[in-house]
N, C-alpha and C positions, 0 to 999 in steps of 0.2 A: 582163184584156186591156189592152194599152197603148193610148194615144191614137192612135198611128200605125196599129195594127192595126184599131182601131175605125173610123178614117177609111177604111182600105182596104175594110173590110167594108161600109161605107155607100155608097161611090161606085163600087166595082168589081162587075161582074156575076160571078156564080158560073160557073166554067168547068169542064167535065168534060175529063179528060185524053184521052178518045177523040174529042173534037170538034176541028175546026180552031180555032186560037187567034188567027189573024191579025186577024180582024174584031173580036172582043171586046177584044183588047189595044188597038186603036185607040180603041175606045169608052172603055175605062178611062182611057187617057191623056188623052182629051179631057175627060172628066168630072173627073179628079183635078187637072188643072192649075188651073182656077179655084178649086177648094176649097183647094189648097195656097197659092195666092196670097192668098186671103182670110185664111187662118190666119196667114200671115206679116204681113199688114197689121195684123191684130188684135194680134199679138204686139208689133209695133213701136209701135202706139198705146198698148198697156198699159205698155210700158217708159217711153214718153214721159210718160204720166200719173203713173207712179210717181216719176219724177225731178221732176216739177212738185210733187207732194205733198211730197217731201223738201225741195226748195228753198223752197217758199212756206209750208209748214206746219211741218215737223219742225225745220228749222234755226233759224227765228226764235224758236220757243219753247224750243228747247234752249239758245240763246244766253242767254236771260233766266234759265233754270235754272242755267246756268254761273255767272252773276253772283250768284245767290242762294247757291250753294255757296261762292263766294269770300267773300262777306260773312259767311257762317256760320262759316267756318274761320279767318278772318284774325286773330282775337284770339289764337289760339294762338301766332302768330308775334310779335305785338307786345305780348304780356302783360307781358314784362319791362320794356319801355319805358313802358307805361302804369302799372305798379306803381311804378316809380322816379320818374317825372315827377309823378304825382298822389298818391303815397303810399297806394296801395290795398293792402289785405290780401287774404287768400284769399276771405273772404266777399264783399267788395266786388267783386272781380274775377269771382267766380262769378255774382253778381247782374247785373253790367253785361253780361256775355256772354249770360246766359240770358234777359234781357229781350227779346232778339230772338225767342226761342221763345215768350215770353208773348204778344206782340202777334200773332205768326204764328198761334198756336193760337186766340186770341180771334176771329180773322177767318175761321176755316175754315168754319164753318157758313154765315155770310153769303156767303162767296166761292163755296161750292158752289151756293147758290141763284142767285147772280148769273151763274155760268157756265152753268147750265141755262137761265136766262132771257134773258141778253143775248149769250151766246157768249164764248169765250175771247179773241177779238181785242179787244173793247172793254174787258173787265175787266182783262186783263193790261196792255194799253197804258196805261190810266189809272193803275193802282196803281204801276207802275214809277216814275212821277214822284214819288210820295211817298218811295220808296227813294232817289232822287237827292237830294231835299231833306234826308233824314236823313243821307246821306253828307256833304253840305255842312255841316250843323250839327255833325256829329261832328268834322269836320276843323278847325272854327273854335272849338270849345268850350274854355272855360277852367276848368271845374269838373266835378265828378262828376255833378251834376244834368243839365247840358247833354249830357254824354256819354250818360247813360241815355236822355234824350229822343231824341237822334239815333239811338241804337241801336234804340229802340222804333219809330221811323219807318221805319228800314230793314226791320225785321221785318214791319211792316205792308205796306210797298211790295212785298215779294217774296212775300207770302202766297199769291198765285195762281201763282207761278212753276212749281211742280210740278203741282198739280191742273189748272192751265190747260193745260199740255202734255198731261197725261193725257186731259183732255176733248177736246182737238183730235185726239189719236190715235184715241180712241173714235169720234169723229164722222167722220173722214176715211179711216181705214184699216180693212181687213177684220178681223172679230172674231178669226179664228184667228191673226192677226199682232200682236195687241195686246201680248202678253207680250214678244215679240221687240223690238217698237218701244219699249216701255217700258224694256227693258234697254239698248237703244242710247241712249235719251235720258238715262237715269241714268248710263251710262258716260261719255258726252260731257259731260254736265253736271257730273259729279263731277270732271272735269278742273279745275273751279274750285277744288276743294280742293287739287289738285296745284299750281295757280298760286299758292295761298296759302302756298307753301313757298319754294323757292329762287328762282323767278321774282319773287315779291313782295319777297323780300329784296333783289334787284337794284334793283327799283323804289324800295324804301325809300332806298337810297343815292342813286339818281338824282334822286328828288323831294325829298330833304332831310328825310325822316322820315315817320312815320305820318300826319301831317296832310296832307302833299303827296300821299301815296298815296291817301287818301280823296277828295281833290279829283279825282284821275284816275278813280277808281271812279264818282264822281258823273257825270262826263262820259260814261263808257261806258254808264251806266244810261240816261241820256237818249237816247243813240244806239240802244239796244236798244228802247226804247219807240217811237221813231219808225219803226224797221224793222218792228215788228209792225203799226203803224197803216198803213203804206204797202204792205207786201208781202203780208200775210195777207189772204185774202178772207173774206167773211162765209160761214159755213156754212149751207147751206140747211136742214139738219135741226136747227139750233139755234134752234128756235122759242120765242118768249117764252111763259112759262107764267103763269097767273094767280096772284094772291096766295093764293088758297084752296088751290092744289095743293101749295105748299111745306110747310106743316105736316103735311099728310097724308103726303107723301113721306118726311119726316123721321121721322114716327111709324112708317111701314112699316120704315124702316131700323133704328131703335132698338128696335123690338119684335121683330125677327127674332132668334131664339136663335143662329143661325149667326154673326151679327155679334158677339155677346157671347162666343162661343167663340173668335173670332179676335182681337178687339180687345186683351185684356190682354197676350197674348204679343207681338203686333206692336208695341204701344205700349212695353212695357218694353224690348224688344230694340232697336227703332229709337231710342227716347229715350236709352238708355244709349250706344249706338254714336255717336250724334251728339254727346252731351254729352262723351264721352271724346275723340273725335277732334277736336271743335271747340275744346276748351280743355284738358282735364285730362291729355291725353297728354303735352304739353310739360312741365308741372310735375312729373309722375311721372318722366319721363326726366331732368329736372334735379335733383330733390330725392332720389328713390329710387335711380336708377341712376347719379347723379352724372356725367352726360355733359356735355361742353362744348357751347356753342351750335351749333357747326358740326355736331356729331354729332346733336344734337336736330333741326336742320333736315333733315339727311339722313334721319332716321327718319320725320319728317313727310312727306317727299317719297315715301318708299317705301310708307308706309301709304296715301297718297293714290292712288298707282298701283294698289295692291291694291283700293281702293274702286272705282276706275274699271273695271278689268277684271272684277271680281266681278259688277258689274251686267250686263255683256254675257254673261258665262258663265252666270249664273243665268237670264237670259232665254232663252238658247239651250237650257239644260238643261230648263227648264219646257216649252218648245215640243216638245222631243224626247220627254219623258216623257208629255206630253199625247197625242201620236200613239200611244203604247203603252198608253194607257188609264189613266195615272197622273196624278192631279190635282196642282196646285201645293201642296196642303196637306202632302203627305208631304215634299216638298223643303223647305218652310218649317220643319217640325219638325226636320229634320236640321240646317239652318243654325242654328237656335236652340240645339240641343244642342251643336254645335261651338263656338258663340259663348260659351256658359256654360263649357265646358271651357277655352277660351283665357283667360277672365278668372280662372278658378281657378288656372291656371298662373302668372298675374301675381301674384295675391294671395299664393300660397304661395312665390313666387319660385323656381320650379322651374328647374333648370339647362338651359334651352333658350335659343336666340338670341332676343333681345328683339324682333327684326324679325318673328318668326313669330307670337307671340300678338297683337302690335299690328296686324299685317296682317289677321288674322282678325277682330279687333275692328272695324277699318275696313270690311272686306268685309261684315260683318253689317249695316252701315248701308244696304247695297243690297238687303237682304232685303225691303224694302217693295214692290219690284216684284212679288214673289210674293203679298203681301197684296192688292195691287190686282188682280192676276189672279184671285185668289179672289173678290173683290167683283164682278168682271165676270161671274162665273158665278152669283152670288147675285141680282143686281139688273139690270134692263134699262138700256139705255144712255140712256134718257130722263131717268133720275135718277142717271146715273153721276157727275156733278159733285157732287151732294149726298152720295152714298155715299162717294166719295173724301174729301170734306170732313169728313164725320162721323168717318171713321177718322183723318184727318190731325189732327183736334182732339185725339185721344188721343196721337198720335205726338209732336206738338210740345208739348202740355201736359206729357207725361211728360218730354220733353227739358228743359223749363224747370225742372220740379221737381227732376229728378235733378241737373242741372248746378248749381243753386242749393244744394241740400242737401249735395252733396259739398263745396262750399266752406264751408258752415257747420260740417260735421263736422270737416274738416281744420283749420279755424281754432280748434278747441277745444284744440289743442296749440300751445305756443309755438314760434315760428320761431327758428332759430339761424343768424345770418348770412344771413338771407333765405331759408332752406331749412326746410321742415317735415319732421318725422321720418317714416320709412317707415310706422310703425304708424298714423299718421293717415290715410294713403291706403288702407292695407289695411283698416281698419275701415270707412271710407266706401264703398269698393268692395264689401266683403263684405256690408254691409247691403243694397245694391242688388242684389247677386247672388242673395240669398235671394228677392227678389220675382220675379226672372226665372225661377227654378226653379219657384216655385209656379205662375206663369203657364204654363210649359211643361207641367206636370202637368195643369192645367185644360184646356189646348188638346188634349192627347192624349186625355183622358177624353171631352171633348165630341165630338171627331172619331170616336173608336171607338164612342161611343154612337149617333151618327147613322148610321154604317155598319151597325151591328147592326140598327137600326130599319129601314133600307132593305131589308136582306136579309129580315127578318121580314115586312115588308109585301109584298115580291115573292113570298115563299113563300105567304102568305095569298091573294094574287091568283091564283097558279097553282092552289092548292087549291080556290079558289072556282070557277075555270073547270072543274076536273075534276069537281066536284060537279054543276055544271050539265050536264056531259056524261053523268052517270049513274054515275060510278064515282069512288072515292076513291083517291088515290095509294098509301095504305098497304094497300089491298085488292089491288093488283096484285102479281104475282110479281116478286121482285127479279131484276134482270138479273145476268148473271155478272160484269159490271164492278163492280156495287155490292157484290158479295161479296168483292172483293179487299181 
C-alpha cells in the first residue's frame, strides 16, 4: 500500500455505500487537511536539511578530495618537463611520483583513529596545511631530494582527503544512501584528475611552468582548509574515544576474515589503476603508441572523464542492486574482471581503440567506493574511520609499490631518444596483472565460501527448529513442487 493510501486509511472513516456520505466526507476533509499540511511541512524541512548537509558537509570535503586527485595525477602531465629539466630516468620519475602514495599510506591507520576520535573537520582542516607547504616546497625546489620531500608532504597533507569525506558521509547521511553519496563524492573529486589534463595545461602556460602551477595549488589548498574550518560543523556523533579502544578496534578489523577476503583484490586493482592513471598512462601513450603530446593530453582528459562518471554509475548501480538483494561484492568482482581484461588488451596490443581500455583502467580506480560500501556492511559506523583507513593502507601502499616497481622494471631496458621500448612496459604491466588475477580468484573463493557457510548455517537452524517441533524435514512427504 502506498503512503497516500496508508494516510487515507489512517485519517478517513470507513464509509458504507448504503449510508449517507455527506457528514463523513466533511469529517474526512477536516481530518486530512492538518495531516497533509504536516506532511508538506516535514517534506520541506527534510529537503532543507538535505541541502544544508550538501552545502556544509558534502561540498567542503569533496573540494579537498578534488585537490588530492589533482595532486595525485598532475605528474602525468608534467613528467616530460620534470625529466628534461632535472635529468630524471624512469626509475627516478616512478619513485618521485609514488612517494605521494607512500606517505599517504603510512598515515592511513593514524588518520583512521584521529577521524574516529576528533572528527573529520579537525583532522582534514589541519592536514591540508601540510599539503600546502609541500606544494610550496615542490614549486621552489632545485634538486631531486627537495622534490621528493615536497611530494611526500603533499601525500601526507591529503592523507585524510578521502577517508575524511567517507567518515563525514557515514556520520551525517542515512546508511542506505552511503554508497550513492560515496559515488557522488568520488565522481566530483575525480574531476581533479580531469583538471590535471587540458585545464592544467592552460595554467602551465599562464603561470610560466610547473613551478608556478604548484604555487597556485598551494593557495587553493589553504583556501580549502579554511573552508572546512569555517563551514563544517562538529558532528555530535564523532565522540572522542579512549586510547585503549583504538588497538582493540584495529584488532577486530584485521582479525576479520571478511576483511582479508576483500583487501587483496581491492588493493591490487585500486593501486594499479591509480599508478597507471596517475603516471604510467602518459609514458605508455608516448613510448608505445607514439602519440604526440596533444593526443596524450586528449587521452588523459578522456580517461579522467571516465573515472569521474564511473564513480557515480557504480554508486547508483550498487544502490539499485542492493534494493534487489544483491550486495556490492558481486559488482566489485565484475569490475575487477573487466579491469583485468582491459589491461590484457593493452599488453597484447589488441586492435581496439586505445581510448577504450584506458577508460576502463581509469574507471576501475573508482571501484573503491564498492569496497567501502562492503566495509560499511562489515563494521559499525563507530569504527568506520579505522576500517576505511585500514583498507586505504593497502590501497595506497599497493599504489606506491606498483608505481615504483613499474619504473624499476621499465628502466631495465635502455631508452632510445628518450623513449623506452614497448616490451619494457608489457613486462612490467604483465607482472602486475598476474597479481590481480590471483587476488580475484582469492576474492571469489572467499565470497563463495562465506555464502555456502551462510546457507548451511541457515539450513541447520531450520532443521533444529523442526526437531524441536517433533519432526524432521526429511521425514515429511515431499511436496509436488519439490518433485519438479
